[in-house]
C-alpha positions as CSV (number, residue, x, y, z in Angstrom):
1,X,8.6,-68.2,18.7
2,X,12.1,-68.4,20.4
3,X,13.6,-66.8,23.3
4,X,17.4,-66.6,23.1
5,X,19.0,-66.2,26.7
6,X,22.7,-65.7,24.9
7,X,25.1,-67.9,26.9
8,X,28.9,-66.6,25.9
9,X,29.8,-68.6,29.7
10,X,28.6,-65.3,31.9
11,X,25.5,-64.7,33.8
12,X,22.8,-66.3,35.4
13,X,21.4,-68.3,32.1
14,X,19.2,-71.2,33.9
15,X,17.0,-69.0,37.0
16,X,16.2,-66.2,33.5
17,X,15.0,-69.0,31.3
18,X,12.8,-70.9,34.1
19,X,12.1,-67.2,35.1
20,X,10.5,-66.5,31.4
21,X,9.6,-70.3,30.7
22,X,7.2,-69.4,34.1
23,X,5.2,-66.1,32.7
24,X,5.2,-67.4,28.8
25,X,4.4,-70.6,26.8
26,X,7.1,-69.7,24.0
27,X,10.0,-71.8,23.6
28,X,12.9,-70.5,25.9
29,X,16.9,-71.4,24.6
30,X,20.0,-71.0,26.4
31,X,22.4,-70.8,23.1
32,X,25.7,-69.9,21.6
33,X,24.8,-71.4,18.5
34,X,24.7,-68.3,16.0
35,X,22.2,-69.4,13.8
36,X,19.4,-70.0,16.6
37,X,20.4,-66.8,17.7
38,X,19.7,-65.1,14.8
39,X,16.4,-67.4,14.9
40,X,14.7,-66.7,18.0
41,X,12.3,-63.9,18.0
42,X,13.6,-62.5,20.9
43,X,16.9,-62.3,22.8
44,X,18.3,-62.0,26.5
45,X,21.4,-60.9,27.0
46,X,22.6,-62.1,30.8
47,X,25.8,-60.6,32.4
48,X,27.5,-61.7,36.0
49,X,30.9,-61.0,37.6
50,X,33.6,-58.8,36.1
51,X,33.3,-56.7,33.1
52,X,37.2,-58.0,32.1
53,X,36.0,-61.1,32.2
54,X,32.2,-60.7,30.5
55,X,33.3,-58.9,27.1
56,X,36.3,-61.1,27.2
57,X,33.7,-64.2,26.7
58,X,31.8,-62.4,24.9
59,X,35.6,-62.7,21.8
60,X,36.2,-66.2,23.4
61,X,33.2,-67.3,21.9
62,X,33.2,-65.3,18.3
63,X,29.9,-63.5,20.0
64,X,30.7,-60.2,20.4
65,X,30.2,-59.5,17.1
66,X,27.0,-60.9,16.0
67,X,25.4,-59.4,19.0
68,X,26.4,-55.7,18.1
69,X,25.1,-56.8,14.3
70,X,22.0,-58.0,16.1
71,X,22.1,-54.3,17.8
72,X,22.8,-52.2,15.3
73,X,19.8,-53.5,13.6
74,X,17.1,-53.7,15.9
75,X,15.7,-56.4,14.2
76,X,13.9,-58.1,17.3
77,X,13.7,-57.0,20.7
78,X,16.5,-57.3,23.5
79,X,16.5,-57.4,27.3
80,X,19.6,-56.6,28.3
81,X,20.1,-58.1,32.6
82,X,23.3,-56.2,35.3
83,X,25.9,-56.7,33.8
84,X,24.0,-57.3,30.3
85,X,22.6,-53.7,30.7
86,X,26.2,-52.6,31.6
87,X,28.2,-54.1,28.4
88,X,25.3,-51.9,26.1
89,X,27.3,-49.0,27.1
90,X,30.0,-47.5,26.1
91,X,33.2,-48.0,28.8
92,X,33.3,-49.2,31.9
93,X,35.2,-47.7,34.9
94,X,35.9,-51.7,36.0
95,X,39.2,-53.1,35.7
96,X,41.4,-50.2,35.0
97,X,38.9,-49.1,32.1
98,X,37.4,-51.6,29.7
99,X,36.0,-50.6,26.2
100,X,32.3,-51.7,25.9
101,X,29.8,-52.3,23.6
102,X,29.0,-48.5,22.2
103,X,25.7,-49.2,21.8
104,X,24.0,-46.5,23.8
105,X,26.2,-43.2,24.8
106,X,27.5,-43.3,28.5
107,X,29.7,-44.9,31.6
108,X,29.6,-47.4,34.1
109,X,30.9,-46.2,37.3
110,X,31.7,-47.2,40.2
111,X,29.6,-46.5,44.0
112,X,32.8,-45.3,45.5
113,X,33.5,-45.9,49.3
114,X,31.9,-43.7,51.0
115,X,28.4,-43.9,50.5
116,X,26.0,-42.4,53.0
117,X,22.2,-42.4,53.6
118,X,20.4,-40.0,54.8
119,X,21.4,-40.3,58.2
120,X,25.1,-40.5,57.6
121,X,25.2,-43.8,58.4
122,X,27.8,-45.7,55.7
123,X,26.6,-48.1,53.1
124,X,27.9,-51.4,51.9
125,X,29.5,-51.8,48.0
126,X,27.8,-53.0,46.7
127,X,24.3,-52.6,46.3
128,X,22.9,-55.6,47.2
129,X,18.6,-55.9,48.8
130,X,15.8,-54.6,47.3
131,X,15.4,-51.5,46.2
132,X,12.7,-48.8,44.3
133,X,12.7,-47.9,41.2
134,X,11.6,-44.8,39.5
135,X,10.2,-45.1,36.2
136,X,11.7,-41.8,34.7
137,X,9.9,-42.2,31.0
138,X,7.0,-44.5,30.3
139,X,7.3,-48.0,28.5
140,X,5.6,-51.3,27.6
141,X,7.9,-52.9,30.3
142,X,6.4,-50.9,32.9
143,X,2.7,-51.8,31.9
144,X,1.7,-52.9,35.2
145,X,4.2,-52.6,37.3
146,X,3.6,-49.2,39.9
147,X,6.2,-46.6,40.2
148,X,8.0,-47.2,42.9
149,X,8.3,-50.5,42.6
150,X,11.4,-52.8,44.5
151,X,13.5,-55.0,42.9
152,X,16.1,-57.0,43.5
153,X,19.9,-55.3,42.7
154,X,24.1,-57.2,43.1
155,X,26.7,-54.2,42.3
156,X,29.4,-52.2,42.5
157,X,29.0,-50.8,39.3
158,X,26.0,-48.4,37.8
159,X,25.1,-46.4,34.1
160,X,25.3,-43.1,33.9
161,X,23.9,-42.8,30.6
162,X,24.2,-39.6,28.8
163,X,21.3,-38.8,26.9
164,X,18.1,-37.9,29.3
165,X,15.9,-40.0,26.0
166,X,18.2,-43.0,26.9
167,X,17.0,-43.8,30.8
168,X,13.6,-45.4,32.0
169,X,14.3,-46.4,35.6
170,X,16.3,-44.6,38.2
171,X,17.5,-46.2,41.4
172,X,19.0,-43.9,44.4
173,X,22.0,-45.2,46.8
174,X,23.6,-42.9,48.9
175,X,23.1,-39.9,46.9
176,X,24.1,-42.0,43.7
177,X,21.7,-41.5,40.9
178,X,22.4,-45.3,38.9
179,X,20.0,-45.3,35.8
180,X,19.0,-48.8,36.0
181,X,16.8,-49.2,33.0
182,X,18.2,-47.8,30.2
183,X,17.3,-48.5,26.3
184,X,16.4,-47.2,22.8
185,X,14.0,-48.9,20.3
186,X,13.8,-52.2,20.4
187,X,16.1,-52.4,23.0
188,X,15.6,-52.3,26.8
189,X,18.1,-53.0,29.3
190,X,17.4,-53.1,33.0
191,X,20.4,-53.6,36.3
192,X,18.7,-55.0,38.8
193,X,17.5,-59.3,38.8
194,X,13.5,-59.9,37.4
195,X,14.1,-63.3,38.1
196,X,14.4,-62.3,41.6
197,X,12.0,-59.8,42.0
198,X,8.9,-61.3,42.7
199,X,6.1,-60.3,40.8
200,X,7.1,-56.7,39.7
201,X,10.6,-58.8,38.0
202,X,7.9,-61.8,36.5
203,X,5.8,-58.8,35.0
204,X,8.1,-57.2,33.4
205,X,9.5,-60.0,32.0
206,X,5.9,-61.3,31.2
207,X,5.5,-57.5,29.2
208,X,9.0,-58.0,27.4
209,X,7.4,-61.5,26.0
210,X,4.6,-59.2,24.9
211,X,6.6,-56.2,23.6
212,X,6.2,-55.8,20.1
213,X,8.6,-52.4,19.4
């Protein structure tokens, strides 16, 4: 039993791997080897930085086709994290417009420059720090996690999914509803960083390890 953290050069790979090792006895490997990725029982698709760079590195390492194949086959559970969530959408506004993997219908939007809280105070972009996540639909990865639990975020762009059934968690920031947990079938993806989200984040990773879609 192996969990493969897909290494295409972008993402907080070692922190994610260490957090997974904390919640499971399964072997966790950081790899870009197609044979190892195909042979793994579970996959993690991380992402950090600009969308143009993430998609570019996925292509440069010749892993884009493999990732799209695995997404289409639904052969094994896959967890997308941060930009790894955004990459599953059709298109991102970042860098003047970037085509993404197209697994889920929807867009990646920028928060904008004039976000305000309920008292009219300007909010910073990127959205950085702890925020509550509302569980939009039930999902096995929410097991044991209270609705409204706080998770840790760092992002200037957010997912806007097209289909309600693909949305599993939302966060409010400056009047914007960000779809911060999305998925379909054997794929679940989150904008927040579970490895930085204390007990709730570790529980979500544990749920992923035990998930049998």
